Every structure is written in C-alpha cells, then in structure tokens.
C-alpha positions as CSV (number, residue, x, y, z in Angstrom):
1,M,53.4,-18.4,9.5
2,K,50.8,-21.3,9.5
3,K,49.3,-19.9,12.6
4,L,48.9,-16.6,11.0
5,L,47.3,-18.0,7.9
6,A,44.9,-20.1,10.0
7,L,43.9,-16.9,11.9
8,L,43.3,-15.0,8.7
9,L,41.2,-17.9,7.3
10,A,39.1,-18.1,10.5
11,L,38.6,-14.3,10.4
12,S,37.5,-14.4,6.7
13,M,35.0,-17.1,7.4
14,V,33.4,-15.1,10.3
15,F,33.3,-12.0,8.2
16,A,31.5,-14.0,5.4
17,L,29.0,-15.3,7.9
18,V,28.2,-12.0,9.6
19,A,28.5,-9.7,6.5
20,C,26.9,-6.5,7.7
21,G,26.2,-7.8,11.2
22,G,25.6,-10.7,13.6
23,G,21.8,-10.6,14.3
24,G,19.5,-12.9,16.3
25,E,18.8,-16.5,15.5
26,S,15.5,-17.0,13.7
27,E,16.1,-19.9,11.3
28,E,13.0,-22.1,10.4
29,G,12.5,-24.7,13.1
30,E,14.0,-22.7,16.0
31,T,11.5,-21.2,18.5
32,L,11.9,-17.9,20.3
33,D,10.2,-16.2,23.2
34,A,8.0,-13.0,22.7
35,G,9.9,-11.5,25.5
36,T,13.3,-11.9,23.9
37,I,12.5,-11.6,20.2
38,K,13.8,-8.2,18.8
39,V,12.0,-6.5,15.9
40,G,13.0,-3.6,13.7
41,F,10.7,-1.3,11.6
42,I,12.1,0.9,8.8
43,C,9.8,3.7,7.6
44,L,10.3,6.1,4.6
45,H,8.9,9.1,6.5
46,D,7.9,9.8,10.0
47,E,4.5,10.4,11.7
48,N,3.6,13.4,9.7
49,S,3.1,11.1,6.7
50,T,-0.3,9.3,6.9
51,Y,1.2,6.3,5.2
52,D,4.0,5.9,7.6
53,L,1.9,6.7,10.6
54,N,-0.3,3.8,9.6
55,F,2.7,1.5,9.8
56,I,4.0,3.0,13.0
57,N,0.7,2.7,14.8
58,A,0.4,-0.9,13.6
59,A,3.9,-1.7,14.8
60,R,3.2,-0.3,18.3
61,E,-0.1,-2.1,18.6
62,V,1.5,-5.5,17.6
63,V,4.5,-5.4,20.0
64,E,2.2,-4.5,22.8
65,A,-0.3,-7.2,22.1
66,L,2.5,-9.8,21.8
67,G,4.2,-8.6,24.9
68,I,7.5,-7.5,23.2
69,P,9.2,-5.1,25.6
70,E,10.1,-1.5,24.5
71,E,13.8,-2.2,24.5
72,N,13.3,-5.1,22.0
73,Y,11.9,-3.1,19.1
74,I,13.2,-0.4,17.0
75,I,11.2,2.1,14.8
76,R,13.4,4.1,12.5
77,P,11.7,6.8,10.5
78,N,12.9,9.0,7.6
79,V,15.0,6.2,5.9
80,P,15.4,7.2,2.2
81,E,14.9,4.7,-0.7
82,G,18.6,4.3,-1.1
83,Q,21.7,2.9,0.4
84,E,20.6,4.3,3.7
85,C,18.0,1.6,4.0
86,Y,20.7,-1.1,3.6
87,D,22.7,0.7,6.3
88,V,19.9,0.9,8.7
89,A,19.0,-2.7,8.2
90,C,22.6,-3.7,8.9
91,E,22.6,-1.6,12.1
92,M,19.4,-3.3,13.1
93,V,21.1,-6.8,12.5
94,D,24.0,-5.5,14.6
95,E,21.5,-4.6,17.3
96,G,20.2,-8.1,17.4
97,C,16.9,-7.9,15.4
98,D,15.5,-11.3,14.4
99,I,13.0,-9.9,12.0
100,I,13.1,-6.5,10.1
101,F,10.2,-4.8,8.2
102,A,10.6,-2.0,5.6
103,N,7.6,0.0,4.2
104,S,8.4,1.6,0.9
105,F,8.7,0.3,-2.7
106,G,12.2,1.8,-3.2
107,H,13.5,0.0,-0.1
108,E,13.3,-3.4,-1.8
109,D,16.8,-3.8,-3.4
110,F,18.5,-2.8,-0.3
111,M,16.4,-5.1,1.9
112,I,17.3,-7.9,-0.5
113,Q,21.0,-7.1,-0.2
114,A,20.9,-7.2,3.5
115,A,18.8,-10.4,3.4
116,R,21.5,-12.2,1.2
117,E,24.2,-11.3,3.8
118,N,22.3,-12.3,6.9
119,P,20.4,-15.5,6.3
120,S,19.5,-16.0,9.9
121,V,17.4,-12.8,10.0
122,Q,14.1,-12.5,8.4
123,F,13.4,-9.4,6.2
124,C,9.9,-8.4,5.3
125,H,9.1,-5.7,2.8
126,A,5.8,-3.9,2.1
127,T,4.7,-3.2,-1.5
128,G,7.7,-5.0,-3.2
129,T,7.5,-7.3,-6.1
130,K,10.6,-9.6,-6.0
131,A,10.3,-12.1,-3.2
132,H,8.5,-14.7,-5.3
133,T,11.3,-14.6,-7.9
134,E,14.3,-14.0,-5.7
135,G,14.0,-17.4,-3.8
136,L,15.4,-16.3,-0.6
137,A,14.1,-18.1,2.4
138,N,14.5,-15.0,4.6
139,Y,13.1,-12.3,2.3
140,H,9.3,-11.8,2.0
141,N,6.9,-9.3,0.4
142,A,3.5,-8.3,1.7
143,F,0.6,-6.1,0.4
144,A,-3.2,-6.1,0.4
145,S,-6.2,-6.0,-1.9
146,I,-6.5,-2.4,-1.0
147,Y,-8.2,-1.8,-4.5
148,E,-11.3,-3.3,-2.8
149,G,-11.1,-0.5,-0.2
150,R,-10.7,2.0,-2.8
151,F,-13.8,0.7,-4.7
152,L,-15.7,0.8,-1.5
153,Y,-14.8,4.5,-0.9
154,G,-15.5,5.2,-4.6
155,V,-19.1,3.9,-4.0
156,A,-19.4,6.4,-1.1
157,A,-17.9,9.2,-3.2
158,G,-20.4,8.2,-6.1
159,M,-23.4,8.4,-3.7
160,K,-22.1,11.9,-2.6
161,L,-21.8,12.9,-6.3
162,Q,-25.3,11.7,-7.1
163,E,-26.7,13.6,-4.1
164,M,-25.0,16.7,-5.4
165,I,-26.5,16.1,-9.0
166,D,-30.0,15.5,-7.5
167,A,-29.6,18.8,-5.6
168,G,-29.0,20.6,-8.9
169,Q,-25.5,21.6,-8.1
170,F,-24.5,20.4,-11.5
171,T,-25.7,17.9,-14.2
172,A,-24.8,14.3,-14.6
173,E,-22.8,15.2,-17.7
174,E,-20.7,17.7,-15.6
175,A,-19.8,14.9,-13.0
176,K,-16.0,15.1,-13.1
177,I,-13.8,14.0,-10.2
178,G,-10.1,14.5,-9.6
179,Y,-7.2,12.3,-8.2
180,V,-3.9,13.2,-6.8
181,G,-1.4,10.5,-7.4
182,A,2.2,10.2,-6.4
183,Y,3.8,8.2,-9.3
184,T,2.5,6.3,-12.3
185,Y,3.2,3.0,-10.8
186,A,0.9,0.1,-11.0
187,E,0.1,0.5,-7.3
188,V,-1.2,4.1,-7.9
189,I,-2.9,3.1,-11.2
190,S,-4.7,0.1,-9.6
191,G,-5.9,2.4,-6.9
192,Y,-7.2,5.3,-8.9
193,T,-8.9,2.9,-11.4
194,A,-10.7,1.0,-8.5
195,F,-11.7,4.4,-7.1
196,Y,-13.0,5.6,-10.4
197,L,-15.0,2.3,-11.0
198,G,-16.6,2.6,-7.6
199,V,-17.8,6.1,-8.4
200,K,-18.9,4.9,-11.9
201,S,-21.0,2.1,-10.4
202,V,-23.2,4.9,-8.9
203,V,-22.8,7.7,-11.5
204,P,-22.3,6.1,-15.0
205,T,-21.5,9.5,-16.6
206,V,-18.5,10.3,-14.4
207,T,-15.1,11.1,-15.8
208,M,-11.9,11.6,-13.9
209,E,-8.7,13.6,-14.1
210,V,-5.5,12.4,-12.4
211,T,-2.4,14.4,-11.7
212,F,0.9,13.2,-10.3
213,T,3.3,14.9,-7.9
214,G,6.4,12.7,-8.3
215,S,6.6,12.3,-4.5
216,W,5.0,10.1,-1.9
217,Y,4.9,12.9,0.5
218,D,5.0,16.6,-0.4
219,E,2.3,18.6,1.3
220,A,2.7,21.7,-0.8
221,M,2.7,19.9,-4.2
222,E,-0.3,17.8,-3.2
223,K,-2.2,20.8,-2.2
224,E,-1.4,22.6,-5.5
225,A,-2.3,19.4,-7.4
226,A,-5.7,19.4,-5.6
227,N,-6.3,23.0,-6.3
228,N,-5.5,22.6,-10.0
229,L,-8.1,19.8,-10.3
230,I,-10.7,21.9,-8.4
231,A,-9.9,24.8,-10.9
232,N,-10.4,22.3,-13.8
233,G,-14.0,21.7,-12.5
234,C,-13.6,18.6,-10.5
235,K,-16.4,18.1,-8.0
236,L,-14.8,15.6,-5.7
237,I,-11.3,14.6,-5.0
238,G,-9.5,11.3,-4.2
239,Q,-5.8,10.8,-3.5
240,H,-2.9,8.4,-3.3
241,A,-0.5,10.7,-1.5
242,D,0.4,10.9,2.1
243,S,0.1,14.4,3.4
244,M,-2.8,16.8,4.4
245,G,-2.2,18.8,1.3
246,A,-5.1,17.6,-0.9
247,P,-7.7,17.3,2.0
248,T,-6.7,20.8,3.1
249,A,-7.3,22.2,-0.4
250,C,-10.7,20.5,-0.5
251,E,-11.7,21.9,2.9
252,E,-10.8,25.4,2.0
253,A,-12.6,25.1,-1.4
254,G,-15.6,23.2,0.0
255,I,-15.1,20.1,-2.2
256,P,-15.9,16.7,-0.9
257,N,-13.0,14.2,-0.7
258,V,-11.9,10.8,0.4
259,S,-8.5,10.1,1.9
260,Y,-6.0,7.2,2.3
261,N,-4.4,5.7,5.3
262,G,-6.3,7.7,7.8
263,S,-9.1,9.9,8.8
264,T,-8.9,13.6,8.2
265,K,-12.4,14.1,9.7
266,S,-11.1,16.3,12.6
267,A,-9.0,18.7,10.3
268,C,-11.7,18.6,7.5
269,P,-15.1,18.1,9.1
270,N,-17.0,19.8,6.3
271,T,-15.6,17.9,3.3
272,Y,-14.2,14.6,4.4
273,I,-16.4,11.6,3.5
274,L,-14.3,8.5,4.7
275,S,-10.9,6.8,4.3
276,T,-9.7,3.4,3.4
277,R,-6.3,1.9,4.6
278,I,-4.3,-1.2,4.8
279,N,-4.3,-2.4,8.5
280,W,-0.8,-3.9,8.9
281,V,-1.6,-5.5,12.3
282,P,-2.6,-8.8,10.7
283,Y,0.7,-9.2,8.8
284,Y,3.0,-8.0,11.5
285,T,1.3,-10.4,14.0
286,Y,1.5,-13.3,11.5
287,A,5.2,-12.7,10.6
288,I,6.5,-12.2,14.1
289,N,4.6,-15.2,15.4
290,C,6.2,-17.3,12.5
291,V,9.6,-16.2,13.9
292,I,8.6,-17.0,17.5
293,N,7.3,-20.3,16.5
294,G,10.2,-21.2,14.1
295,E,7.8,-21.3,11.1
296,A,8.4,-20.3,7.5
297,I,6.9,-16.9,6.5
298,D,5.1,-16.8,3.1
299,A,7.2,-15.4,0.4
300,D,4.3,-13.1,-0.7
301,W,1.4,-12.3,1.6
302,T,-1.8,-10.7,0.7
303,G,-4.1,-8.9,3.1
304,T,-7.8,-8.9,2.4
305,L,-11.1,-7.7,3.5
306,E,-11.7,-11.2,5.1
307,N,-8.5,-11.3,7.3
308,G,-9.0,-7.7,8.4
309,A,-6.1,-6.1,6.4
310,V,-8.3,-3.9,4.2
311,E,-10.6,-1.5,6.0
312,I,-12.8,1.5,5.4
313,V,-12.4,4.0,8.2
314,D,-14.4,6.7,10.0
315,L,-17.4,7.4,7.7
316,N,-18.4,11.1,8.3
317,E,-22.2,11.0,8.4
318,A,-22.4,14.7,8.4
319,V,-20.9,14.8,4.8
320,A,-21.7,11.4,3.4
321,A,-24.9,10.9,1.4
322,E,-27.8,9.4,3.1
323,G,-27.8,5.6,3.1
324,T,-24.0,5.3,2.6
325,A,-23.2,3.0,5.6
326,A,-25.9,0.5,4.5
327,K,-24.7,0.6,0.9
328,L,-21.1,0.0,1.8
329,E,-22.1,-3.0,3.9
330,E,-24.0,-4.4,0.9
331,I,-21.0,-3.8,-1.4
332,R,-18.5,-5.2,1.1
333,A,-20.6,-8.4,1.4
334,A,-20.7,-8.8,-2.4
335,L,-16.9,-8.5,-2.6
336,L,-16.5,-11.0,0.1
337,D,-18.8,-13.6,-1.5
338,G,-17.3,-13.2,-4.9
339,S,-20.5,-12.0,-6.5
340,L,-18.8,-8.6,-7.2
341,N,-15.4,-8.0,-8.7
342,V,-13.7,-4.7,-8.8
343,F,-12.0,-5.3,-12.1
344,D,-14.9,-6.9,-13.9
345,T,-14.0,-6.3,-17.5
346,S,-17.6,-5.7,-18.5
347,T,-17.5,-2.6,-16.5
348,F,-14.9,-0.8,-18.3
349,T,-13.2,-0.4,-21.8
350,V,-9.7,0.3,-23.0
351,G,-9.6,2.2,-26.3
352,G,-13.3,1.5,-26.7
353,E,-12.7,-2.2,-26.5
354,T,-13.7,-4.8,-23.7
355,L,-10.7,-6.9,-22.9
356,S,-10.7,-10.7,-22.9
357,S,-6.8,-11.1,-22.4
358,Y,-4.0,-9.1,-20.9
359,M,-0.4,-10.0,-20.2
360,A,0.7,-8.3,-17.0
361,D,4.2,-7.7,-15.6
362,V,4.2,-9.9,-12.5
363,D,7.7,-11.3,-12.5
364,T,9.2,-7.8,-12.6
365,D,12.4,-7.3,-14.5
366,A,14.3,-4.2,-15.7
367,A,12.3,-3.9,-18.8
368,Y,8.8,-4.6,-17.1
369,T,8.2,-7.4,-19.6
370,P,4.7,-8.8,-19.6
371,D,4.8,-12.4,-18.5
372,T,1.4,-13.5,-16.9
373,E,-2.2,-13.7,-18.2
374,A,-4.1,-11.6,-15.8
375,I,-7.7,-11.9,-17.1
376,E,-9.7,-15.0,-16.1
377,N,-13.4,-15.5,-16.7
378,G,-13.9,-11.7,-17.4
379,V,-12.0,-10.5,-14.5
380,F,-8.7,-8.8,-14.1
381,M,-7.2,-11.0,-11.2
382,E,-5.4,-8.4,-9.2
383,S,-3.5,-9.7,-6.2
384,K,-3.7,-13.4,-7.4
385,H,-0.3,-13.8,-8.9
386,R,1.6,-11.6,-6.3
387,S,0.5,-9.3,-3.5
388,A,1.8,-6.0,-5.0
389,P,-0.5,-4.5,-7.6
390,Y,0.2,-5.1,-11.3
391,F,-3.0,-3.6,-12.8
392,D,-1.6,-0.9,-15.1
393,L,-4.3,-0.4,-17.7
394,Q,-5.3,3.0,-18.8
395,I,-9.1,2.7,-19.0
396,D,-11.5,5.0,-20.8
397,G,-13.0,7.8,-18.8
398,I,-9.8,8.7,-17.0
399,T,-7.6,11.5,-18.4
400,L,-3.9,11.7,-17.1
401,L,-2.9,15.4,-16.9
402,D,0.8,14.4,-16.7
403,T,2.8,11.3,-17.0
404,S,6.3,12.6,-15.9
405,F,6.6,10.5,-12.9
C-alpha cells in the first residue's frame, strides 16, 4: 500500500509539473542553440488574411535568418480566439516548443492559461494588454506604435485628397473620407484617429465616417462597408480590416485608398496609394534570441519607426500625389526626432474642447476602469504605458455610423 501511495504521489507531482505538456527548457540563464530551439506560431487566420500573412512571412524570414531548421518550427493557422488556442499551445508544448507566439487579441487569456501551466516555455502574444499586470516571467506582450505609420499614410491620403480638390473634382468643404474598421476596440480607434489626423494635417476641412464589420476578416462585409461609405460620398477610403474586400470595392469604384499590413498595388493599380504595417521581424528576432541566450524577454515590447517595426510600404507613384515620397520622409524625420507628435492635443478637440487631462484604461480589468493619466505636456502618450493601444477618444470630425461591435 505504501508503495502504491508513493507511486500515486510521484505521478501527481509529474502531472502538476507538465500540466498540458512537457516542452523544451528555456528558463532564464540557460542557453540553447539555434539549430535545436523549437518555435511555435499561432495565427487567427491563414495567408488569405493580410494581417496573418504579415505574421507568417515574418516568421519564415526570422527562422531562416537564425538558421532554425524547418522541422523545428510550427506555423498553425486558423486558430480561433477560444479554447482552441489553449489546446494548440499545449500541443506545441508537447511537441517540444521552447517559445510560442500568438497573434490575435482574443488569444490572450488562453495563452496566459498555457503559460501558467508551463513555466519553462516562453509565451509571446501580439496585441494583448495583460502581461505587465499578470507578473508571469514567461508571458509577454508585444505591439508597435503603428499609429505613426497610420498618420504617415494619412498624410499621403491627404495629399491625394488635396490634389483632387485642386483639380476641381469636389470642394474642400466636400472632402469626406471613409474608414472600414473591425471592432470598436482602442486598437482600431487609435488607428483610424491617427489616419484622420494625418489627412487633416493636409486638408483641415476633412471629415470622416467610420463603419464597423464585427470581424477581423470578412471579405464580403468589408466590401459592402466600403461600398456604403462610397455611396455616402466618401472620396477616399482607409481600413483596419484584413481582406481584399475594401480595396476591391475602391478599385471597382475608382476611389483612392490606403491599406493595412500589405500592398494591394498589383490587384488595385488604379486606386491603391500605399500601405503601412507592423514588421514583426524585429520582435521575433529579439524574443527568440533571448531564449537562445538564456535572457529575460521584456514583459511588454513596443516596436517603433526607429527599430524598424513600423513601416510604410510600396508607395504607388502612379496614384499618389506629386511630392508624396518627399513629404513622407519629412514627416517621418519629424516623428523620429520628436518635433511632431501624432496625438498632439492642440490638433484635435473632443466635444469642442481641447483636452489637458485624460485617464486611460491601461491596467485592463473587466470593467475597463480608467487608471492612468495619458496626457503629458499636451500630448496623448500612446504606447508609453503599455505596447497595445489605449487611445479610445472620440474626437470631433469623425462620425461613427455604427457602434454595435
């Protein structure tokens, strides 16, 4: 009986240690070899989604550059934002992964669950908000100051809009643009506001309508949303959605547009201006090298223009206004040296008022309780207190056509 009890106790201890799987050894201080490290990548959709394709391309580029053999990395597409994410993370642990990345906001709680149960494996999650408050040594968030990229392509869009005004296609008072968004999350709000402010810096009279689809990837809904905006009189379209739906609608209607996460120049040569994206190569390289070298990974990492994580992509000179490339270089330099700030509160109002103070929800809880002063010296400090966006202000000049999502 004593032997049986001892055996049962030993088994229970083993189960507590491995939880949903065994996994590789990647604890801080222990070094690994690039030829033996194993890496997992979890994606919400597959390569048909521009968002996921951006992650997948970065993953392939990094493993090749680091010399990680094909059999030592796993890319798992089409993993929903639910229990399936936890299950896939556990499968990757069982397959020996030392570090696992996931790419969608709704993956976060399931990645945290897997991280708690597997302390010797590193879990890195893009767009999440909880790493800085969870306090887990093996769970990390990453995002980028992509609002700067959106401001830049907003400037390019504004120059195109001004060119159309100068050509007599419509008046400055009729300069209305549209935006196709996925959800009413801070990430989307921060993005469309930065885009609008970029356009407004060129065309002060511009207004914008935003519509939401309730999905990160739904080509039919995104195309319908863009068509509705065009029917409402929008002269140019931006987007935070992941399919070709909105760009296709614009190409068919002859409406200039900017895209996110990848160029649509080949498919929409007559209307595409340029794109912005987060380049995930710097973060993947950094995090994987931390594991290889036995170093701690930052709880919350922010990519920037300076470190190459924020990019503007594939300017279409055939559609863009004359002088756009030079103007973008000028604006980029100003963003880098700090002489220009995207969310300078002197450039926008909320309810007719210029803000001097705003408490943002940075330490996210279930009630989204405001907890952190976000405005310093006349600037809303996006990306300072955590990597994921927390700008959620509804500024004047932007009309939301629906807020169901």
